[in-house]
N, CA, C and O atoms as a Tripos MOL2 file, in Angstrom:
@<TRIPOS>MOLECULE
protein
  272   271    68     0     0
PROTEIN
NO_CHARGES

@<TRIPOS>ATOM
      1 N         -27.3440   19.0180  -46.7640 N.3       1 MET1
      2 CA        -26.9520   20.4110  -46.8950 C.3       1 MET1
      3 C         -26.1510   20.8120  -45.6540 C.2       1 MET1
      4 O         -26.5260   20.4610  -44.5360 O.2       1 MET1
      5 N         -25.0570   21.5400  -45.8450 N.am      2 GLY2
      6 CA        -24.1880   21.9380  -44.7390 C.3       2 GLY2
      7 C         -24.7390   23.1180  -43.9690 C.2       2 GLY2
      8 O         -25.6990   23.7670  -44.3850 O.2       2 GLY2
      9 N         -24.1100   23.3800  -42.8390 N.am      3 ARG3
     10 CA        -24.5300   24.5010  -42.0070 C.3       3 ARG3
     11 C         -24.0290   25.8130  -42.5950 C.2       3 ARG3
     12 O         -22.9810   25.8540  -43.2390 O.2       3 ARG3
     13 N         -24.7710   26.8670  -42.3740 N.am      4 ILE4
     14 CA        -24.3870   28.2080  -42.8120 C.3       4 ILE4
     15 C         -23.6420   28.8740  -41.6710 C.2       4 ILE4
     16 O         -24.0740   28.8120  -40.5200 O.2       4 ILE4
     17 N         -22.5110   29.5180  -41.9910 N.am      5 TRP5
     18 CA        -21.7420   30.2360  -40.9810 C.3       5 TRP5
     19 C         -22.5820   31.3840  -40.4680 C.2       5 TRP5
     20 O         -23.2410   32.0670  -41.2510 O.2       5 TRP5
     21 N         -22.5690   31.6090  -39.1600 N.am      6 ARG6
     22 CA        -23.4260   32.6310  -38.5570 C.3       6 ARG6
     23 C         -22.6560   33.4470  -37.5260 C.2       6 ARG6
     24 O         -21.8610   32.9040  -36.7590 O.2       6 ARG6
     25 N         -22.8990   34.7550  -37.5150 N.am      7 PHE7
     26 CA        -22.3250   35.6600  -36.5230 C.3       7 PHE7
     27 C         -23.4800   36.1730  -35.6840 C.2       7 PHE7
     28 O         -24.4520   36.7040  -36.2220 O.2       7 PHE7
     29 N         -23.3820   36.0190  -34.3750 N.am      8 GLU8
     30 CA        -24.4610   36.4980  -33.5130 C.3       8 GLU8
     31 C         -23.9180   36.9180  -32.1540 C.2       8 GLU8
     32 O         -22.8470   36.4810  -31.7340 O.2       8 GLU8
     33 N         -24.6750   37.7690  -31.4790 N.am      9 ILE9
     34 CA        -24.3420   38.2160  -30.1430 C.3       9 ILE9
     35 C         -25.4440   37.7300  -29.2170 C.2       9 ILE9
     36 O         -26.6100   38.0960  -29.3660 O.2       9 ILE9
     37 N         -25.0530   36.9000  -28.2600 N.am     10 ALA10
     38 CA        -26.0100   36.3270  -27.3180 C.3      10 ALA10
     39 C         -25.5150   36.6120  -25.9050 C.2      10 ALA10
     40 O         -24.5150   36.0490  -25.4610 O.2      10 ALA10
     41 N         -26.2180   37.4800  -25.2150 N.am     11 GLY11
     42 CA        -25.8030   37.8560  -23.8680 C.3      11 GLY11
     43 C         -24.5030   38.6350  -23.9200 C.2      11 GLY11
     44 O         -24.4270   39.6670  -24.5860 O.2      11 GLY11
     45 N         -23.4870   38.1600  -23.2340 N.am     12 ASN12
     46 CA        -22.1980   38.8430  -23.2710 C.3      12 ASN12
     47 C         -21.1800   38.0960  -24.1320 C.2      12 ASN12
     48 O         -19.9800   38.3540  -24.0430 O.2      12 ASN12
     49 N         -21.6640   37.1590  -24.9720 N.am     13 MET13
     50 CA        -20.7910   36.3720  -25.8360 C.3      13 MET13
     51 C         -21.0230   36.7120  -27.3080 C.2      13 MET13
     52 O         -22.1510   36.9600  -27.7330 O.2      13 MET13
     53 N         -19.9440   36.7170  -28.0670 N.am     14 VAL14
     54 CA        -19.9940   36.8700  -29.5150 C.3      14 VAL14
     55 C         -19.7050   35.5030  -30.1010 C.2      14 VAL14
     56 O         -18.6780   34.8960  -29.7970 O.2      14 VAL14
     57 N         -20.5990   35.0200  -30.9330 N.am     15 LYS15
     58 CA        -20.4340   33.6990  -31.5340 C.3      15 LYS15
     59 C         -20.2820   33.8600  -33.0400 C.2      15 LYS15
     60 O         -21.1130   34.4830  -33.7010 O.2      15 LYS15
     61 N         -19.2060   33.2890  -33.5670 N.am     16 ASN16
     62 CA        -19.0050   33.2910  -35.0120 C.3      16 ASN16
     63 C         -18.6100   31.8920  -35.4350 C.2      16 ASN16
     64 O         -17.5200   31.4100  -35.1280 O.2      16 ASN16
     65 N         -19.5200   31.2570  -36.1440 N.am     17 GLY17
     66 CA        -19.3110   29.8640  -36.4980 C.3      17 GLY17
     67 C         -19.3050   29.0130  -35.2350 C.2      17 GLY17
     68 O         -20.2340   29.0860  -34.4310 O.2      17 GLY17
     69 N         -18.2710   28.2150  -35.0600 N.am     18 LEU18
     70 CA        -18.1610   27.3710  -33.8750 C.3      18 LEU18
     71 C         -17.3480   28.0350  -32.7670 C.2      18 LEU18
     72 O         -17.2300   27.4790  -31.6750 O.2      18 LEU18
     73 N         -16.7920   29.2010  -33.0270 N.am     19 ARG19
     74 CA        -15.9940   29.9170  -32.0340 C.3      19 ARG19
     75 C         -16.8530   30.9040  -31.2620 C.2      19 ARG19
     76 O         -17.8920   31.3540  -31.7440 O.2      19 ARG19
     77 N         -16.4020   31.2350  -30.0520 N.am     20 GLN20
     78 CA        -17.0820   32.2520  -29.2640 C.3      20 GLN20
     79 C         -16.0660   32.9730  -28.3900 C.2      20 GLN20
     80 O         -15.0290   32.4170  -28.0280 O.2      20 GLN20
     81 N         -16.3840   34.2220  -28.0560 N.am     21 ARG21
     82 CA        -15.5270   35.0380  -27.1920 C.3      21 ARG21
     83 C         -16.4030   36.0370  -26.4590 C.2      21 ARG21
     84 O         -17.5780   36.2020  -26.7850 O.2      21 ARG21
     85 N         -15.8220   36.7080  -25.4610 N.am     22 LEU22
     86 CA        -16.5600   37.7380  -24.7280 C.3      22 LEU22
     87 C         -16.7680   38.9680  -25.6010 C.2      22 LEU22
     88 O         -15.9180   39.3020  -26.4260 O.2      22 LEU22
     89 N         -17.8770   39.6280  -25.4210 N.am     23 LYS23
     90 CA        -18.2040   40.8440  -26.1610 C.3      23 LYS23
     91 C         -17.2930   41.9740  -25.7090 C.2      23 LYS23
     92 O         -17.0780   42.1430  -24.5090 O.2      23 LYS23
     93 N         -16.7510   42.7540  -26.6470 N.am     24 LEU24
     94 CA        -15.8490   43.8490  -26.3250 C.3      24 LEU24
     95 C         -16.5700   45.1690  -26.1170 C.2      24 LEU24
     96 O         -16.0520   46.0510  -25.4320 O.2      24 LEU24
     97 N         -17.7550   45.3220  -26.6950 N.am     25 THR25
     98 CA        -18.5080   46.5630  -26.5670 C.3      25 THR25
     99 C         -19.7560   46.3230  -25.7180 C.2      25 THR25
    100 O         -20.2440   45.1980  -25.6130 O.2      25 THR25
    101 N         -20.2530   47.3810  -25.1250 N.am     26 ALA26
    102 CA        -21.3900   47.2520  -24.1960 C.3      26 ALA26
    103 C         -22.6810   46.8430  -24.8960 C.2      26 ALA26
    104 O         -23.4260   46.0160  -24.3700 O.2      26 ALA26
    105 N         -22.9610   47.4040  -26.0690 N.am     27 ASN27
    106 CA        -24.2580   47.1530  -26.7140 C.3      27 ASN27
    107 C         -24.1720   46.3070  -27.9790 C.2      27 ASN27
    108 O         -25.1970   46.0620  -28.6160 O.2      27 ASN27
    109 N         -22.9830   45.8550  -28.3590 N.am     28 GLY28
    110 CA        -22.8410   45.0070  -29.5360 C.3      28 GLY28
    111 C         -22.5850   45.7720  -30.8180 C.2      28 GLY28
    112 O         -22.2510   45.1710  -31.8390 O.2      28 GLY28
    113 N         -22.7360   47.0920  -30.7850 N.am     29 CYS29
    114 CA        -22.4400   47.9030  -31.9690 C.3      29 CYS29
    115 C         -20.9260   47.9950  -32.1500 C.2      29 CYS29
    116 O         -20.1820   48.0740  -31.1730 O.2      29 CYS29
    117 N         -20.4820   47.9840  -33.3860 N.am     30 ASN30
    118 CA        -19.0550   48.0800  -33.7250 C.3      30 ASN30
    119 C         -18.2230   46.9510  -33.1310 C.2      30 ASN30
    120 O         -17.0450   47.1410  -32.8270 O.2      30 ASN30
    121 N         -18.8130   45.8080  -32.9670 N.am     31 GLU31
    122 CA        -18.0660   44.6540  -32.4590 C.3      31 GLU31
    123 C         -17.0990   44.2110  -33.5530 C.2      31 GLU31
    124 O         -17.5360   43.8250  -34.6370 O.2      31 GLU31
    125 N         -15.7750   44.2600  -33.2860 N.am     32 PRO32
    126 CA        -14.8110   43.9630  -34.3490 C.3      32 PRO32
    127 C         -14.7410   42.4830  -34.6980 C.2      32 PRO32
    128 O         -14.8450   41.6190  -33.8270 O.2      32 PRO32
    129 N         -14.5640   42.2090  -35.9770 N.am     33 PHE33
    130 CA        -14.3240   40.8650  -36.4770 C.3      33 PHE33
    131 C         -13.4150   40.9960  -37.6840 C.2      33 PHE33
    132 O         -13.8370   41.4700  -38.7380 O.2      33 PHE33
    133 N         -12.1690   40.5760  -37.5300 N.am     34 ARG34
    134 CA        -11.1260   40.7520  -38.5340 C.3      34 ARG34
    135 C         -10.9970   42.2310  -38.8640 C.2      34 ARG34
    136 O         -10.6920   43.0180  -37.9680 O.2      34 ARG34
    137 N         -11.2140   42.6450  -40.1010 N.am     35 ASP35
    138 CA        -11.0790   44.0680  -40.4370 C.3      35 ASP35
    139 C         -12.4290   44.7360  -40.6710 C.2      35 ASP35
    140 O         -12.5010   45.7530  -41.3610 O.2      35 ASP35
    141 N         -13.4910   44.1850  -40.1140 N.am     36 ARG36
    142 CA        -14.8440   44.7250  -40.2680 C.3      36 ARG36
    143 C         -15.4660   44.9440  -38.8980 C.2      36 ARG36
    144 O         -14.9330   44.5000  -37.8810 O.2      36 ARG36
    145 N         -16.6110   45.6410  -38.8860 N.am     37 TYR37
    146 CA        -17.3220   45.9560  -37.6410 C.3      37 TYR37
    147 C         -18.7820   45.5490  -37.7840 C.2      37 TYR37
    148 O         -19.4180   45.8510  -38.7930 O.2      37 TYR37
    149 N         -19.3080   44.8700  -36.7820 N.am     38 TRP38
    150 CA        -20.6760   44.3510  -36.7980 C.3      38 TRP38
    151 C         -21.6760   45.4460  -36.4780 C.2      38 TRP38
    152 O         -21.4920   46.2070  -35.5290 O.2      38 TRP38
    153 N         -22.7400   45.5260  -37.2750 N.am     39 CYS39
    154 CA        -23.8450   46.4370  -37.0210 C.3      39 CYS39
    155 C         -25.0790   45.5940  -36.7020 C.2      39 CYS39
    156 O         -25.6240   44.9500  -37.5990 O.2      39 CYS39
    157 N         -25.5340   45.5810  -35.4420 N.am     40 PRO40
    158 CA        -26.6940   44.7690  -35.0950 C.3      40 PRO40
    159 C         -27.9780   45.2700  -35.7470 C.2      40 PRO40
    160 O         -28.9140   44.4940  -35.9420 O.2      40 PRO40
    161 N         -28.0340   46.5400  -36.0830 N.am     41 LYS41
    162 CA        -29.2220   47.0940  -36.7430 C.3      41 LYS41
    163 C         -29.3830   46.5080  -38.1430 C.2      41 LYS41
    164 O         -30.4780   46.1000  -38.5280 O.2      41 LYS41
    165 N         -28.2850   46.4690  -38.9030 N.am     42 LYS42
    166 CA        -28.3180   45.9360  -40.2690 C.3      42 LYS42
    167 C         -28.0910   44.4320  -40.3160 C.2      42 LYS42
    168 O         -28.3190   43.7900  -41.3410 O.2      42 LYS42
    169 N         -27.6330   43.8700  -39.1790 N.am     43 GLN43
    170 CA        -27.2730   42.4570  -39.1170 C.3      43 GLN43
    171 C         -26.2260   42.1050  -40.1760 C.2      43 GLN43
    172 O         -26.3210   41.0790  -40.8500 O.2      43 GLN43
    173 N         -25.2180   42.9910  -40.3070 N.am     44 TRP44
    174 CA        -24.1730   42.7920  -41.3000 C.3      44 TRP44
    175 C         -22.9190   43.5490  -40.8800 C.2      44 TRP44
    176 O         -22.9490   44.3250  -39.9260 O.2      44 TRP44
    177 N         -21.8240   43.3240  -41.5890 N.am     45 PHE45
    178 CA        -20.5550   43.9610  -41.2820 C.3      45 PHE45
    179 C         -20.3570   45.2270  -42.1020 C.2      45 PHE45
    180 O         -20.8180   45.3160  -43.2400 O.2      45 PHE45
    181 N         -19.6700   46.2040  -41.5210 N.am     46 GLN46
    182 CA        -19.3350   47.4480  -42.2020 C.3      46 GLN46
    183 C         -17.8170   47.5780  -42.2450 C.2      46 GLN46
    184 O         -17.1160   47.0170  -41.4030 O.2      46 GLN46
    185 N         -17.3110   48.3220  -43.2330 N.am     47 LYS47
    186 CA        -15.8700   48.5370  -43.3480 C.3      47 LYS47
    187 C         -15.3580   49.4840  -42.2740 C.2      47 LYS47
    188 O         -14.2500   49.3100  -41.7680 O.2      47 LYS47
    189 N         -16.1560   50.4810  -41.9260 N.am     48 ASN48
    190 CA        -15.7630   51.4880  -40.9360 C.3      48 ASN48
    191 C         -16.6350   51.3850  -39.6990 C.2      48 ASN48
    192 O         -17.7370   50.8390  -39.7430 O.2      48 ASN48
    193 N         -16.1300   51.9160  -38.5980 N.am     49 THR49
    194 CA        -16.9390   51.9120  -37.3810 C.3      49 THR49
    195 C         -18.1410   52.8390  -37.5430 C.2      49 THR49
    196 O         -18.1130   53.7810  -38.3340 O.2      49 THR49
    197 N         -19.1660   52.5610  -36.8010 N.am     50 CYS50
    198 CA        -20.3910   53.3610  -36.8290 C.3      50 CYS50
    199 C         -20.1220   54.7170  -36.1630 C.2      50 CYS50
    200 O         -19.4440   54.7670  -35.1360 O.2      50 CYS50
    201 N         -20.6390   55.8130  -36.7270 N.am     51 PRO51
    202 CA        -20.4050   57.1250  -36.1320 C.3      51 PRO51
    203 C         -21.2480   57.4110  -34.8890 C.2      51 PRO51
    204 O         -21.0020   58.3990  -34.1960 O.2      51 PRO51
    205 N         -22.2420   56.5610  -34.5940 N.am     52 PHE52
    206 CA        -23.1380   56.7960  -33.4740 C.3      52 PHE52
    207 C         -22.5530   56.2490  -32.1760 C.2      52 PHE52
    208 O         -21.8220   55.2590  -32.1870 O.2      52 PHE52
    209 N         -22.8760   56.8910  -31.0680 N.am     53 ILE53
    210 CA        -22.3560   56.5010  -29.7620 C.3      53 ILE53
    211 C         -23.0200   55.2150  -29.2650 C.2      53 ILE53
    212 O         -22.3640   54.3530  -28.6790 O.2      53 ILE53
    213 N         -24.3320   55.0970  -29.5070 N.am     54 ASN54
    214 CA        -25.0530   53.9110  -29.0590 C.3      54 ASN54
    215 C         -26.2070   53.6230  -30.0150 C.2      54 ASN54
    216 O         -26.4280   54.3620  -30.9740 O.2      54 ASN54
    217 N         -26.9290   52.5560  -29.7480 N.am     55 ARG55
    218 CA        -28.0100   52.1260  -30.6420 C.3      55 ARG55
    219 C         -29.1790   53.1140  -30.6450 C.2      55 ARG55
    220 O         -29.8380   53.2910  -31.6700 O.2      55 ARG55
    221 N         -29.4360   53.7530  -29.5090 N.am     56 ARG56
    222 CA        -30.5240   54.7370  -29.4310 C.3      56 ARG56
    223 C         -30.2530   55.9160  -30.3630 C.2      56 ARG56
    224 O         -31.1600   56.3930  -31.0440 O.2      56 ARG56
    225 N         -29.0170   56.3790  -30.3930 N.am     57 GLU57
    226 CA        -28.6580   57.4740  -31.2890 C.3      57 GLU57
    227 C         -28.8440   57.0540  -32.7480 C.2      57 GLU57
    228 O         -29.2880   57.8520  -33.5750 O.2      57 GLU57
    229 N         -28.5130   55.8330  -33.0550 N.am     58 CYS58
    230 CA        -28.7150   55.2780  -34.3940 C.3      58 CYS58
    231 C         -30.2060   55.2640  -34.7480 C.2      58 CYS58
    232 O         -30.5920   55.6630  -35.8470 O.2      58 CYS58
    233 N         -31.0330   54.8040  -33.8150 N.am     59 GLU59
    234 CA        -32.4800   54.7420  -34.0470 C.3      59 GLU59
    235 C         -33.0830   56.1400  -34.1770 C.2      59 GLU59
    236 O         -33.9880   56.3450  -34.9860 O.2      59 GLU59
    237 N         -32.5950   57.1060  -33.3910 N.am     60 ASN60
    238 CA        -33.0790   58.4910  -33.5060 C.3      60 ASN60
    239 C         -32.7550   59.0680  -34.8840 C.2      60 ASN60
    240 O         -33.5920   59.7230  -35.5050 O.2      60 ASN60
    241 N         -31.5480   58.8230  -35.3480 N.am     61 TYR61
    242 CA        -31.1500   59.2940  -36.6750 C.3      61 TYR61
    243 C         -32.0300   58.6820  -37.7520 C.2      61 TYR61
    244 O         -32.4730   59.3720  -38.6690 O.2      61 TYR61
    245 N         -32.2790   57.3900  -37.6370 N.am     62 GLU62
    246 CA        -33.1150   56.6980  -38.6140 C.3      62 GLU62
    247 C         -34.5430   57.2420  -38.6140 C.2      62 GLU62
    248 O         -35.1430   57.4010  -39.6770 O.2      62 GLU62
    249 N         -35.0890   57.5270  -37.4370 N.am     63 SER63
    250 CA        -36.4610   58.0400  -37.3670 C.3      63 SER63
    251 C         -36.5570   59.4730  -37.9260 C.2      63 SER63
    252 O         -37.5850   59.8520  -38.4870 O.2      63 SER63
    253 N         -35.4830   60.2650  -37.7690 N.am     64 MET64
    254 CA        -35.4930   61.6230  -38.3040 C.3      64 MET64
    255 C         -35.2660   61.6670  -39.8140 C.2      64 MET64
    256 O         -35.8720   62.4760  -40.5170 O.2      64 MET64
    257 N         -34.3880   60.7930  -40.3060 N.am     65 CYS65
    258 CA        -33.9910   60.8350  -41.7230 C.3      65 CYS65
    259 C         -34.7070   59.7880  -42.5810 C.2      65 CYS65
    260 O         -34.7530   59.9250  -43.8030 O.2      65 CYS65
    261 N         -35.2570   58.7600  -41.9650 N.am     66 GLY66
    262 CA        -35.9780   57.7530  -42.7240 C.3      66 GLY66
    263 C         -35.1720   56.5220  -43.0500 C.2      66 GLY66
    264 O         -35.7550   55.4720  -43.3210 O.2      66 GLY66
    265 N         -33.8580   56.6050  -43.0370 N.am     67 CYS67
    266 CA        -33.0060   55.4410  -43.3150 C.3      67 CYS67
    267 C         -31.5960   55.7020  -42.8200 C.2      67 CYS67
    268 O         -31.2620   56.8160  -42.4150 O.2      67 CYS67
    269 N         -30.7730   54.6620  -42.8570 N.am     68 LEU68
    270 CA        -29.3670   54.8260  -42.4710 C.3      68 LEU68
    271 C         -28.5190   55.0390  -43.6850 C.2      68 LEU68
    272 O         -27.3040   55.1980  -43.5700 O.2      68 LEU68
@<TRIPOS>BOND
     1     1     2 1
     2     2     3 1
     3     3     4 2
     4     3     5 am
     5     5     6 1
     6     6     7 1
     7     7     8 2
     8     7     9 am
     9     9    10 1
    10    10    11 1
    11    11    12 2
    12    11    13 am
    13    13    14 1
    14    14    15 1
    15    15    16 2
    16    15    17 am
    17    17    18 1
    18    18    19 1
    19    19    20 2
    20    19    21 am
    21    21    22 1
    22    22    23 1
    23    23    24 2
    24    23    25 am
    25    25    26 1
    26    26    27 1
    27    27    28 2
    28    27    29 am
    29    29    30 1
    30    30    31 1
    31    31    32 2
    32    31    33 am
    33    33    34 1
    34    34    35 1
    35    35    36 2
    36    35    37 am
    37    37    38 1
    38    38    39 1
    39    39    40 2
    40    39    41 am
    41    41    42 1
    42    42    43 1
    43    43    44 2
    44    43    45 am
    45    45    46 1
    46    46    47 1
    47    47    48 2
    48    47    49 am
    49    49    50 1
    50    50    51 1
    51    51    52 2
    52    51    53 am
    53    53    54 1
    54    54    55 1
    55    55    56 2
    56    55    57 am
    57    57    58 1
    58    58    59 1
    59    59    60 2
    60    59    61 am
    61    61    62 1
    62    62    63 1
    63    63    64 2
    64    63    65 am
    65    65    66 1
    66    66    67 1
    67    67    68 2
    68    67    69 am
    69    69    70 1
    70    70    71 1
    71    71    72 2
    72    71    73 am
    73    73    74 1
    74    74    75 1
    75    75    76 2
    76    75    77 am
    77    77    78 1
    78    78    79 1
    79    79    80 2
    80    79    81 am
    81    81    82 1
    82    82    83 1
    83    83    84 2
    84    83    85 am
    85    85    86 1
    86    86    87 1
    87    87    88 2
    88    87    89 am
    89    89    90 1
    90    90    91 1
    91    91    92 2
    92    91    93 am
    93    93    94 1
    94    94    95 1
    95    95    96 2
    96    95    97 am
    97    97    98 1
    98    98    99 1
    99    99   100 2
   100    99   101 am
   101   101   102 1
   102   102   103 1
   103   103   104 2
   104   103   105 am
   105   105   106 1
   106   106   107 1
   107   107   108 2
   108   107   109 am
   109   109   110 1
   110   110   111 1
   111   111   112 2
   112   111   113 am
   113   113   114 1
   114   114   115 1
   115   115   116 2
   116   115   117 am
   117   117   118 1
   118   118   119 1
   119   119   120 2
   120   119   121 am
   121   121   122 1
   122   122   123 1
   123   123   124 2
   124   123   125 am
   125   125   126 1
   126   126   127 1
   127   127   128 2
   128   127   129 am
   129   129   130 1
   130   130   131 1
   131   131   132 2
   132   131   133 am
   133   133   134 1
   134   134   135 1
   135   135   136 2
   136   135   137 am
   137   137   138 1
   138   138   139 1
   139   139   140 2
   140   139   141 am
   141   141   142 1
   142   142   143 1
   143   143   144 2
   144   143   145 am
   145   145   146 1
   146   146   147 1
   147   147   148 2
   148   147   149 am
   149   149   150 1
   150   150   151 1
   151   151   152 2
   152   151   153 am
   153   153   154 1
   154   154   155 1
   155   155   156 2
   156   155   157 am
   157   157   158 1
   158   158   159 1
   159   159   160 2
   160   159   161 am
   161   161   162 1
   162   162   163 1
   163   163   164 2
   164   163   165 am
   165   165   166 1
   166   166   167 1
   167   167   168 2
   168   167   169 am
   169   169   170 1
   170   170   171 1
   171   171   172 2
   172   171   173 am
   173   173   174 1
   174   174   175 1
   175   175   176 2
   176   175   177 am
   177   177   178 1
   178   178   179 1
   179   179   180 2
   180   179   181 am
   181   181   182 1
   182   182   183 1
   183   183   184 2
   184   183   185 am
   185   185   186 1
   186   186   187 1
   187   187   188 2
   188   187   189 am
   189   189   190 1
   190   190   191 1
   191   191   192 2
   192   191   193 am
   193   193   194 1
   194   194   195 1
   195   195   196 2
   196   195   197 am
   197   197   198 1
   198   198   199 1
   199   199   200 2
   200   199   201 am
   201   201   202 1
   202   202   203 1
   203   203   204 2
   204   203   205 am
   205   205   206 1
   206   206   207 1
   207   207   208 2
   208   207   209 am
   209   209   210 1
   210   210   211 1
   211   211   212 2
   212   211   213 am
   213   213   214 1
   214   214   215 1
   215   215   216 2
   216   215   217 am
   217   217   218 1
   218   218   219 1
   219   219   220 2
   220   219   221 am
   221   221   222 1
   222   222   223 1
   223   223   224 2
   224   223   225 am
   225   225   226 1
   226   226   227 1
   227   227   228 2
   228   227   229 am
   229   229   230 1
   230   230   231 1
   231   231   232 2
   232   231   233 am
   233   233   234 1
   234   234   235 1
   235   235   236 2
   236   235   237 am
   237   237   238 1
   238   238   239 1
   239   239   240 2
   240   239   241 am
   241   241   242 1
   242   242   243 1
   243   243   244 2
   244   243   245 am
   245   245   246 1
   246   246   247 1
   247   247   248 2
   248   247   249 am
   249   249   250 1
   250   250   251 1
   251   251   252 2
   252   251   253 am
   253   253   254 1
   254   254   255 1
   255   255   256 2
   256   255   257 am
   257   257   258 1
   258   258   259 1
   259   259   260 2
   260   259   261 am
   261   261   262 1
   262   262   263 1
   263   263   264 2
   264   263   265 am
   265   265   266 1
   266   266   267 1
   267   267   268 2
   268   267   269 am
   269   269   270 1
   270   270   271 1
   271   271   272 2
@<TRIPOS>SUBSTRUCTURE
     1 MET1         2 RESIDUE 1 A MET
     2 GLY2         6 RESIDUE 1 A GLY
     3 ARG3        10 RESIDUE 1 A ARG
     4 ILE4        14 RESIDUE 1 A ILE
     5 TRP5        18 RESIDUE 1 A TRP
     6 ARG6        22 RESIDUE 1 A ARG
     7 PHE7        26 RESIDUE 1 A PHE
     8 GLU8        30 RESIDUE 1 A GLU
     9 ILE9        34 RESIDUE 1 A ILE
    10 ALA10       38 RESIDUE 1 A ALA
    11 GLY11       42 RESIDUE 1 A GLY
    12 ASN12       46 RESIDUE 1 A ASN
    13 MET13       50 RESIDUE 1 A MET
    14 VAL14       54 RESIDUE 1 A VAL
    15 LYS15       58 RESIDUE 1 A LYS
    16 ASN16       62 RESIDUE 1 A ASN
    17 GLY17       66 RESIDUE 1 A GLY
    18 LEU18       70 RESIDUE 1 A LEU
    19 ARG19       74 RESIDUE 1 A ARG
    20 GLN20       78 RESIDUE 1 A GLN
    21 ARG21       82 RESIDUE 1 A ARG
    22 LEU22       86 RESIDUE 1 A LEU
    23 LYS23       90 RESIDUE 1 A LYS
    24 LEU24       94 RESIDUE 1 A LEU
    25 THR25       98 RESIDUE 1 A THR
    26 ALA26      102 RESIDUE 1 A ALA
    27 ASN27      106 RESIDUE 1 A ASN
    28 GLY28      110 RESIDUE 1 A GLY
    29 CYS29      114 RESIDUE 1 A CYS
    30 ASN30      118 RESIDUE 1 A ASN
    31 GLU31      122 RESIDUE 1 A GLU
    32 PRO32      126 RESIDUE 1 A PRO
    33 PHE33      130 RESIDUE 1 A PHE
    34 ARG34      134 RESIDUE 1 A ARG
    35 ASP35      138 RESIDUE 1 A ASP
    36 ARG36      142 RESIDUE 1 A ARG
    37 TYR37      146 RESIDUE 1 A TYR
    38 TRP38      150 RESIDUE 1 A TRP
    39 CYS39      154 RESIDUE 1 A CYS
    40 PRO40      158 RESIDUE 1 A PRO
    41 LYS41      162 RESIDUE 1 A LYS
    42 LYS42      166 RESIDUE 1 A LYS
    43 GLN43      170 RESIDUE 1 A GLN
    44 TRP44      174 RESIDUE 1 A TRP
    45 PHE45      178 RESIDUE 1 A PHE
    46 GLN46      182 RESIDUE 1 A GLN
    47 LYS47      186 RESIDUE 1 A LYS
    48 ASN48      190 RESIDUE 1 A ASN
    49 THR49      194 RESIDUE 1 A THR
    50 CYS50      198 RESIDUE 1 A CYS
    51 PRO51      202 RESIDUE 1 A PRO
    52 PHE52      206 RESIDUE 1 A PHE
    53 ILE53      210 RESIDUE 1 A ILE
    54 ASN54      214 RESIDUE 1 A ASN
    55 ARG55      218 RESIDUE 1 A ARG
    56 ARG56      222 RESIDUE 1 A ARG
    57 GLU57      226 RESIDUE 1 A GLU
    58 CYS58      230 RESIDUE 1 A CYS
    59 GLU59      234 RESIDUE 1 A GLU
    60 ASN60      238 RESIDUE 1 A ASN
    61 TYR61      242 RESIDUE 1 A TYR
    62 GLU62      246 RESIDUE 1 A GLU
    63 SER63      250 RESIDUE 1 A SER
    64 MET64      254 RESIDUE 1 A MET
    65 CYS65      258 RESIDUE 1 A CYS
    66 GLY66      262 RESIDUE 1 A GLY
    67 CYS67      266 RESIDUE 1 A CYS
    68 LEU68      270 RESIDUE 1 A LEU
């Protein structure tokens, strides 16, 4: 069985498949990849950038509303 392609943020590096580069954002939110943006909370890509300034604001919204 072959390897599964994986996108991850480890330290200050962004790793996608066998490639890696320096992280462009401070907390990993909205990290661009082609025409999508990485959401570390959902562990998936979004079409648009996240409206929150940082991960804490995202978590506060989730705790107040119950979901994203």
